[in-house]
N, C-alpha and C positions, 0 to 999 in steps of 0.2 A: 510249698513244704510236702515233704514225702514221709507217710509214717506207714509201718507195718501192721498187720493183723492176721491171725490164723485163722479166726473166724468170724464170719457175719452172716446176719440173717438172709441178706440178698447175696445169693451164689450165683456163678455164671452160667450154672444149669437154668436159671430161671429165665434166659433170654439175654441177648446181647443188644443194648440199645445202639440203633443205627446211627444217631448223630454224635455217639461217643465214640464208637470203634475207630473212627477216622482220624482220632487225635495222635494216635502213633501210626506210622506206615507199616503196611503189611511186611515188608522186609524185616523191619526191626522186630516187629510181632514175632515173626518166625524165629529169628536168630536168639532172640532172649527169652524166647517162651512167656511172653507178657501179652495182655490184651484189655484193652479199656472195655467195659462194659456195662456201667449202671452209674449214676449219680444219686449219692444219698447225703441229705444235708450239706449239701453244696459241695461236697468232695467227690472227686472221680475214684470209682473203685477200678482198681486195675489187677486181674488175675496175674500173679508170677509164680513160677515154680518154685523160686528161691526169694521170698520176700525179705530176706534179712541180707542178700549180696548187695555189696556197696555199688558195684558198677551199674547192676541192673536199676538200683534208686535213682543214680546219676542220670541215666539214659532217659529214664520215665520222666524226670524232674525237668529236664532240658526241653521235653517235646510237650509236656502239659502244663500250660501256664494257669493252673489253679490249684487248690488243695488236694491231695492225691493220697488214697488210702490203698498200700499194696496188699491184697488179701491172697494168701497162699492156696493155691490148687494144685492138684496133681498134674504133670506133663500131659498125661492122654488127656485129660479133661480140657485142658488151654490148646491143645493140638487138633483136638475134634472141634472145639468153638472157633479157632482160626479158619478151620477148613471149612466150617460151615458159612462163616462171614465172608471168605475169599477162596471160593473153589478154586482148588490147586489145578496148574497144568502138570502133566505127569513129567514134563520135561524139567520142571522147575522144583519139583519137589526134592529136598535135600534126604538122601537115604539113612537109614541108622548107620551103616557104616561109616558114611562119610561126616556125619554129625560127630561120631565117635572119635574119627580120627581129628578132626577140628579140635575139639575140645581137649583132646590127649595133646595136640601141638601147642594149646595154649598154655596148659597146665606144666608143660615140661618148659617152656621158653619163660614163664614167669617164676616158677619154683627155682630156677638155676639162676634167676636174677638177671637174665638177657633182656628182658624187655618188662618195662615198667606198666603198673595198672593202667596209667592214662593212655600210655602206647597202645596196649590192648585194647581199651574201650575205643579208640578211635579206628583201629582196625576192625573191629566187631563192626561198628557203624557201617564201613565201607564194604564190610561183607554184605551186610543186610541189604545195601543198595545194589551191589553188582553179583554177589554169589561167587566170587573168585575166590581161590584158596586162600585161608589166612597167611600162610606163611609167604605167598606171593605178593600180599598186600604190605606185609611187614617189611620186606626187602624193598619193595618199590618206593617207600616213603624212608629207606635208610633206619629202620628202627634195628634192624639185624642185617648182617652180612649175608651175601649169598652163601659162602663157606658154613655159617651158623644153621641156615636152613638145610643146607645138604647134609648136615650132620645129624640135626634133628630128622630129617625123612629117612636117612639111613637106619636110625634107631627104631622108628616107627616102623618101617616096612621091613625092616631086617636084611637090608641090601647091602653089600660092599661098596664102599667107595673108590673112586680111582681120580688120582691128580694128572691133569692134562698141561698145565703150564709149560713144561720143558719137553713134552712127548713128541718124539719123532714118527710120524705115523708110517706104515707101510700101505703104500697107494692102492696096491692090488688088494688088500684086504677092507681097507677103509671105503673103497668104492663099490664094495658087493652090495651095499643097500642103496639103490637110485637116490639121485641127488634129491629130487621132489620131495620124496618121503624122509629122507635125512633130514633136510629144512623143516618139514612140516613137523616132524615129532621131535626134533631137537635131539637126534641120537645118530651114532656113527659107529660102525665096527672098529675095534682097536685091536684085537688078537683073534685068532682062530686055531682050533686043533682039528683032529680029524672028525670029530662029532660035535662040537660045538663051538658058538661064536661068544666073543665077548663085547657086549654092546654097550657101549657108554651113552647114558641117557641123562638129560637134566632133570626129569621128573619121572615118576615109575609109570609105566605104560599102562594103558587101561586096556581091559579084555580082548576089545575089538582090533585094538593097533598092537596087540601081541600077535593075533592071527594074522594081520597083515605083514608084519614084518617078517613071520616065520616063514611065510609063502614067498616073500622077496628074496630071502636069504637062502631058502631051500634046504634049510637046516634049523636046529635047535639053536636056542641061544640062552644067554646069562646075561641080566642086567646089571649093570654097575653105575652107580649115582656120580655123577659129575659136576664140577662149578658150570652154570649155564654160559657165563662169559668166555670161561676157557673152550668149553665146546664149541660154540659158536666160532671162535678164532680157528678152531681145526676144521669145522666144515668148509670154512672159506680158505685155508690153506690147501684143503685137497681139491678143491674143484675152481681154484682161481683159474687157470689156465682157460678153463672152458668159461668161465664168467666173462674173462677179458677178451676173449675171440668173440663172443656174442656182443659184448658191447661196443667193440669197435667196426664189427662187420655186419652184423646182424640186419640192419637195414640195407646197406650197400648191396648185399647179395640178395635179399629177399625183395628189395623194391628198388633196384638202382637208379631208377627214374627220378625216384624222390628224395635222392642222397647229393648231398654237396660236395661229394669228394672229387667230382669233376667240375670245376670252377664254370666255365663256359663250354658247352659242347660243341662237336664239330660244326652242326647245321648253324649255331648262335654264332659261331666265328664267321662262318662264310656269310651270313646275313650282315654282319657287322663289317667287314670287310667290304661287300658291295654297298653298304650305306656309304661308308667312307669316301670310296672311289667316286660313287655318283655325286656327293657333296664337294668332293677336289673338281671333279669335272665341270659341275655347275658353276663353281666359283671361279675356274678359269674361263669360262664362256660368258657367265653374268655376273661378275663379283660382286655387285652393290645388291642386286637382286636375290641372289642367293642368302646374302647377310641379313637382307631383310625378311625373308622367309623363316630363317633359323630365329632371329630374335621374336618373330610374330608366334611360332610356335611354342617358343619357350614360354613368352607371356601368357599362351593360351592354357598352357599346362599348368602354369602357376596360379592363374586366376580358377579355373575349376577345381584344383586342389583345395582352394581357399574357400571357395563357394560350398564345396562338399562338406568340409568341417563345419561350416558355420550353420548348414541345414540340419547335420545330426545335433550340433549344439541346442539350436532352437526346439527340437524335437524334445531334447532332454530336459531342457531348462524350467525349473519350477514343477518338475514331475518325478514320478517314483517308478522307475522301468526295471528296479531290479526284483529278484524274485522275493515273496515277503516270507520272513519267517517271524513268528511273534516270540515275545519273552514266555508267554503261558506255553506256548509249544514246547519250547525248550524245558521248561520247569517239568511238563508232563512226561518227559523222557523216562523210560523204564531201562535203567542203566543194565540191568541183565541181558538186554538185548542188545546193546550195542556192540557192533563188529570191531575187531582187531584193526586200528588205522596205522598207516606206515606215515611216519616223516622223514623224509628225505633232506638232509642237510649236508650239500656239497661245501668242504671247507679248504682252503688251500692258504697256508700262512696267515692263520686266524688265532694263534696262541692266545693273543692278547684279550679276546673276547669270548671265548669258550666257556668260562665261567658264567659270563651274563648271558649266554644262549641258554645253557642248561636251567639257568634261573627262570627264563622266559619260557621254555617247553614245561616245565613242571609246574608254571603258572595256569597251564591251559585246564579248561573245565571239562576234563575228561579222564577217567579212571587210568591211572598209570599201567594197571596190569593188561591194560588193552591196548595201549601204545607199543610201537616198533619205530624206535627212532633209529635210524640209520646215520652215524656221523661219518660222512664219505671224505678221507683223506687221502691225499697221493702218497706213493711210495716214500718220494724224497722229502716230504716234508715232516723232518724228525722233531721239531719243535712243536708242533700242533698235537702229533701223535703221543709224544711223551707227556704234554700237558693233560690229554683225555685221559691218558693210563695212570697219571698220578692223582686225578680226581676220585678214583674207583668208584664210578658210576654205577648205579643199580642196573640190573640187566634189560631193563626195557631200553637203556643205550645201549647201541652196538656200535662198537667200534669197527668200521671196515675200510681196510687200506686196498688202494685201488694201485695195481702193477703198474710200475712206469713205463709208459709207452706212449706214442704219438696216435692220434691228437691229444695233446693234454687238456680235455676241456671240461667244463662243467657238465654239458651234457653225456659225456662218455662216463662220466663219475654217477651220474643218476642212472644210467643204463645199468651199471653195474651195480650199483644198491638196488634196482629195480628186481633184479633176479634172485636177490636174498630177502626179499620182502614177502612177509607173511600176512599182510592188512589186506583186507577186501577193497579198500580205498586207501588212495595214497594222496600227499601232497607234499610241495615243496617249499621248505623255508631257507632263506640265506642266513648267512652267520650271524648277522645283525639284526634281525626280523624280530618285531615284538607283535604277533597276531594279537586279536582280540580274545579273551580268555575263551567265549563260546564259539569260536569260529568252526570248530570240527563238529561239533553238534548243530549248529546253523546249516554247516555245508549237507550233512546227511540228511537233514529236513528239507533242504531246497530239492535233494535228488527224488524225493517222495513228491514234490509238489509239481515237478515241470515233466515235459513229456519224454517217453522211454528212450528217444534218440538223443538227449543231452547227456553226454558221458564226462563233461568237465564243468566246475562250477568254478568261476572266478572270483576272489574276494578283492576288494579294493587295496591299492597300496598309497601311501603317503608318508609324510617324515615326521620324526620327533626332534629334529633340531633345525626346523625350517627358520628359527630366529637366530641362527649363529652369524650368519652373514648375508651379503645380498645374494651371493651365487646360491645358497641353499634356501632361500626365500623364491628365487626365480625357479630353482628345481621343483619347490613346492606346488608355485602357482602351476606349472606344465603338469604335473601329475595331478594335481585338481582337476583340471581342463580334461585329462585323458581318462581318468578312472571315475570321476563324478558324472560326466557328459558323454565324451565320445564312444567309450565301449559300452555303457547300459544302453545309448542309442543303435549302436551297431548290433546288439544282441536282441534289442526288441525288434529290429528289424531283419533278424535272421540273418546277417550280412556274415562273412568269414570274420573271425576275431583273431587279431595277433594277440596271443596271450600276454600277460605279464610275466616276468622271469622267476616270479614266487606266487606263493598262495595261489596256485592253481590246482583244484581238488578234482582227482581222477577215480573212475572206478577201474580199479586194478587191471582187471581180466581185459578189458576193453582196450586199455592202455598198450598192455602186452601185443593184442591182436594189431594194432596199430603200426608196431615197429619202434614204439616208444620213441624216444629222441634222436635226431640226426646227430652223432657225434662230430661231425666235419663243419656244422653250422653253429656260427656264434652267437646267432639269436635264434637258439632252438626251439624256444618258446612260441616267438612268431610262426616260425616254420610248422610247428604242430598243431598250432591254432588253425592254421590253413588246410593243412593235411586233413584233420580229421572231420572240417566240412567238406572237403571233396569226398570223403568216403559217407557223406550222410548224416555225420553226427553234428551236434550241436553245443554251443556254451550257453551258460547262462551267468549272469551277475548276481551277487549277492551283497546286501548292506552290512558287509563286515570289512573291517579295515586292519592291516596288518601295516605298523609303521616300520620304516626303514632308515638307515642313516643317510642323509643327504651328503652328495659330496661337497665339501666345504673349501677343499684344495683344486685350483684350476687346471692344474697339470694332471691330478688324479681324474677329475672330471673329464677331461680332454680324453685320458686313455679309456674310460668307460663307454663314453659317448661314440668314441670313432670305432668300438667295438660294435654297439649296437647299430651303428649305420652300415658298417660293412656287412652286418648280418641280415639287415633288410636287403642289401643288394644281392646276396647269395640266396635269399629265400625268394626274391623277384625272378632271379635269372633260372633257379630250379623249378619254379611253377610257371615260367612261361616259355620251357622247353617245348611244350606242346599246347599252344593256347587255344585250339579248336577243343581239346581234351578238357581244359580248364571250364572254357565257356559251357561245355555241355554239362559238366558236374556242378558249376556253381549257378549257372542262367547268368542272363545279362546282368542284372542287378549286383550279383556277387561278384562277377568279372570285374564290373567298374570300381566296385568297392575294392576290391584286391589290389587294382592297380593305382586308385586314386590314395590308397593308403601306404602302399610302398612307395608310391610318386611322391610322398614328402621328403623321403630321404634324397631324392634326386632334386627336388625343388632347393635344397639345401645348397646343393652344389652349384645352383644357378645365381645363388644371392649376390655372392661377390662380386660376379659379372655384370651384374645389372647395377649393383651399388656402384662401381667402379666408373661403368660409363655414364651415370647420373653425375658422379661427382666430376668426373672430367669434362662434362658438358658445362655443368655450372662454373667451373673455373675457367674454360678455354673458349666456351661458345663455339667450338669447332663444329662446323658446316657439315662433316662427313657424319658424325652421329646424328646430327638432325635428319641427315637422308634415311638413316636405319629405321626411323620411327613415322614412315608416313600413314596419312590417314587412320583407317581401323586399328593398326599396329600402335600408332601413338594413343588410341583412347584405351586399347586393351593394357598396354604398358601403363598408363596412368590410374586406370583402375587398380591395377595389381599394386602400385605403389601407394595410392593414398586407402582405396577400399580395403584392399589386401592386408596392408600393416593395421588399419582399423580393426578387422575381424580378428587378426591374432591377438592383438593386444584385449579386445573384448573378451576372447576366449579364455584367456589366461584369468581375466577378472571375474569372469562368470563363474568359472571353474571354483575359485576360491570362495566366491559368495555362496555358491551351490553347497559346498561343504561347511559353510559358517565361520572359514577363517578370514575375520575381517581385517586381521592386522597386517597381513601381509599385500593386501589387494594393491596398495599404492605402487609396491614395487613391480607391478606389472606394466605400469606406464613408461618403465625403463627397459622393457623386453627387447626391443632392438638391439640393445648390446648385446644380450644374451642370446640372439640369434646370429650374432656374429661368431659368438665361441662355438655355436652348433655347426656353422658353416667350415668354421676349422676343422671341427672334428670330423665332418663329412667328407672332408677332402683326404684327410690323414686315412679315415677309412675306404675310401675309394682307391687310393694308392695301393694302401695295403692288401685289397683285394687282389691285386695281380702280383705282390711281392712276397706276401706271407698271408695267404687266405685262411689258415687255419689256425693261426696265432690268436690264444686268448689273452687280452690286454687285461693284466690284473687290476682291480681295483682294491686300492687299501682301506681298510676299515679301522675304526677307532679313532677318528680324528674329529669326534664330535666335543671334544672339550670337557670329557667326563659325564656327558648326558648319562642318565642312569634310570 
């Protein structure tokens, strides 16, 4: 219960009780001009500048769970007491001008009926936590539209407005302001005369920004307020050619040796030809012994890949190898210091799940005013583009249309979006992803906990529809093994980590230095993980999960998995162009880890051959097959058949147990059937490596039978 009183014998000037003042957070105290300062007769005395204001009463009552008495004090008395209780940091102190502008904005919107008292109260509470502009908070939660805010800012600052929806820019004029500055300030020239430039801005520029813009333009200018979404689209239109060029050719031109635009180099072709010629000659001269040698070599590769994964699993099983971030640390975050966080979401033919995607991103525990969400659409995907436009999303969502050009791949779209990114950190989410709400904050804290050479934080992936059918259960078993056991163990061993295709969090500046993603590699995630390791950087894992949609359709699953395998072959070919260089950069352990990890894709190619030989021998007892497995080769092949199969079944069970998914562990016993599908996809990807290497096999989403 909250009551108000103008005077009481106990005043704030008599002192503030340290045990009471913390009942209301500092940010709320400063925003609403309140401060708990004493307890009298069981009631908490709270100094208030306006003790009869309904919003103030509600805010205080929500935070103090005992009887409250609001005691009227002057603003100066309260501010002085707050400053004494919480010595202010100069950069965090709201100036009188800023407070006056905020209050004028609130009064203008409430008196006109555009914002309800409840909407204003919620926005003021968020302002107390973040210190972000009140108008931007209201827009981000769709309490008001961007156009309403622009009109209010125009009235407050006496600035003219300009509509940019159908504006056709003069490129020479628009490019007078350097692109990095235009992007950072959300400003662009729209017209010029002999002595002045008309500059469209999303928000009125600060004094320092005015000076910087004037120096860049070389002339005076006049600000015109514009809708932020329209202005963002105009900046993209003006600089699209530059963005497209960098997105496609950036890595290829700056680091050609790291780009998959050449599938097999001349040297690799020569080695391949010489190897084939040598095998043919040996086959002609010593046919049986040559086949025995090939079978023995393949058996050995299969066996060491199995043993390697088994060792990784044993290291991780029952342990916690991820970077620890506690709930208490997350709760203690001061949101006023949170950086802008870019979220890149590549979309292609995803109109059906855009609305669900927006819901899941808005569910993140991160101030929307500090989010920079890039919805990356291909130019020919009219359906998805139209759907996004129809939703009239708030301006922390940015529709980015990637010009139609080859290669048409996810990494090229991400490169395009990265150039428009304003966040100090960035993360990729896929269209169907459902990240843990605290994942962004957890990743930020993880960066503080790890060594300075860690530039990527990888979250775990799993599925929200694992119980849909047998295929989705197999998929979930595999993901549990990979993200609960294998990757954490690789991270703990500081081995090169092939990143997951989503939920990898980067320091944006370092990602740009690395050349970002290879647009010609269809598993750009795995390639980037290896590339950053070669540059001396590292990846760490966090115990936060993003749930994805597991493919429930076999044909759709084959398309996705064939692309993954093709990308693994691409990645191996790229990084083995110079094996000596790879060895020197990663060390022997890293070199072996890379080859054994990528080698799993080659093992899948061998499976049908060995299964076929085994089946043929069982059915026919053909003596020639028996000749291929003499002595040690027989024992290695037997170990591969029995121990190897046991290991991979065990790994799938262990991964699900580690995650606590007991209901699907029994499906792991049928994993050999799943491996058959994996080999089918591997051969499809291997053939496509030579016939259509840069083709992106589209995975259809939204097949999860209405999972929400």
